[in-house]
C-alpha positions in Angstrom: 24.2 -33.4 31.2 27.0 -31.2 29.8 26.7 -30.3 26.1 29.8 -30.9 23.9 30.2 -27.1 22.4 33.9 -27.3 22.1 36.8 -30.0 21.6 37.9 -32.3 24.2 41.3 -33.6 24.1 42.6 -36.5 26.1 46.0 -38.3 26.1 46.2 -42.2 25.9 48.9 -44.9 25.4 48.2 -47.5 22.9 50.7 -50.3 22.4 53.5 -48.3 23.7 52.6 -45.2 21.6 51.1 -41.8 22.8 48.0 -40.8 20.8 45.6 -37.8 21.3 41.9 -38.4 21.0 39.9 -35.2 20.1 36.2 -35.5 20.6 34.1 -32.4 19.1 30.5 -31.8 18.1 31.2 -33.4 14.4 32.8 -36.5 15.8 36.3 -37.8 16.9 39.9 -38.0 15.8 42.8 -40.1 17.0 46.2 -39.1 16.0 49.8 -40.0 17.2 51.0 -37.4 19.4 52.8 -34.5 17.7 51.3 -35.4 14.3 48.1 -33.6 12.7 46.9 -36.5 10.6 44.9 -39.4 12.0 41.7 -41.3 11.8 38.6 -39.2 11.7 35.3 -40.5 12.3 31.8 -38.5 12.2 29.0 -39.3 14.6 26.9 -39.8 11.6 29.2 -42.6 10.2 29.2 -43.9 13.8 25.6 -44.2 14.0 25.1 -45.4 10.6 27.3 -48.5 11.1 29.6 -47.2 8.7 32.5 -46.6 11.2 34.5 -49.8 10.3 34.1 -49.0 6.5 35.2 -45.3 6.9 38.2 -46.1 9.3 39.5 -48.8 6.8 38.9 -46.4 3.7 40.8 -43.6 5.5 43.6 -45.9 6.7 44.0 -47.3 3.2 44.2 -43.7 1.4 46.7 -42.4 4.3 49.0 -45.5 4.0 48.4 -46.3 7.8 48.4 -49.7 9.2 47.0 -51.1 12.5 49.5 -53.4 13.8 
């Protein structure tokens, strides 16, 4: 098995928009391509079941909408 010791970036298309997914040792981040801000989720939140709550809170504070 390969250790995740540095960021891994992948590009994906969601509903006609291009996003960058970054996975690193602290968690993951999904942001629209060319933008710095996005949704960040730590591994701890994901494992504790707080993933939906953390994503909703972050979206509400940044004004992002999920349509």
